[in-house]
C-alpha positions as CSV (number, residue, x, y, z in Angstrom):
1,X,113.5,103.4,87.4
2,X,110.3,102.1,87.9
3,X,110.6,98.6,91.4
4,X,107.2,97.2,91.5
5,X,107.2,93.7,94.6
6,X,104.9,91.1,93.9
7,X,104.0,90.0,96.1
8,X,103.4,86.1,98.1
9,X,100.1,84.3,95.8
10,X,99.4,88.0,93.7
11,X,98.5,87.3,90.2
12,X,100.3,89.4,87.5
13,X,97.5,90.9,86.5
14,X,97.4,92.7,90.0
15,X,100.7,93.2,89.6
16,X,100.9,94.5,86.1
17,X,97.5,97.1,87.3
18,X,99.5,98.1,90.1
19,X,103.0,98.9,87.9
20,X,100.9,100.9,85.4
21,X,99.4,103.1,88.3
22,X,102.7,103.7,89.4
23,X,103.8,104.4,85.7
24,X,101.7,107.2,85.2
25,X,101.7,108.8,88.1
26,X,104.9,109.2,88.4
27,X,104.4,111.1,84.9
28,X,107.2,109.8,82.6
29,X,104.8,109.7,79.4
30,X,104.0,113.1,80.3
31,X,107.5,114.3,80.0
32,X,108.7,111.9,76.8
33,X,105.5,113.2,75.1
34,X,106.8,116.8,75.9
35,X,110.5,115.6,75.0
36,X,109.3,113.9,72.5
37,X,109.7,117.7,69.8
38,X,111.3,120.4,70.4
39,X,108.3,123.5,71.3
40,X,109.4,127.1,70.9
41,X,109.6,129.1,73.5
42,X,107.0,131.9,72.2
43,X,104.9,128.9,71.5
44,X,105.8,127.6,74.8
45,X,104.8,130.8,76.3
46,X,101.7,131.2,74.5
47,X,100.2,127.7,75.6
48,X,101.3,129.2,78.9
49,X,99.7,131.8,78.9
50,X,96.2,129.5,77.3
51,X,96.3,128.1,80.6
52,X,96.3,130.5,83.0
53,X,93.0,132.2,81.1
54,X,91.4,129.0,80.9
55,X,92.3,128.5,84.5
56,X,91.7,131.8,85.6
57,X,87.9,131.5,83.8
58,X,87.3,128.1,85.4
59,X,88.2,129.7,88.8
60,X,85.5,132.4,88.6
61,X,82.6,130.1,86.7
62,X,83.3,128.8,90.7
63,X,83.3,131.2,92.7
64,X,79.7,132.6,90.8
65,X,78.3,129.2,92.0
66,X,79.1,129.4,95.5
67,X,81.4,127.1,95.5
C-alpha cells in the first residue's frame, strides 16, 4: 500500500502528482498487468530471449559508436 503524507498548505494537485509518481515507481501497475493473464512458460522463455537479443544489439550499437 502506498502512503503519501500531505504537507501543510500543499495543493491537492501536487499531492496527487507525488502519489502518481510514487505509484509508477513502485511497479504495482506493471505487476498487475503481468498477472492479468497466464503466460505459458514457453512464451515467457521466448519473450526473455527476444529481450536479451535486443539488449545485446543495443549494447553492440553503443560500443560501435564509441560510447
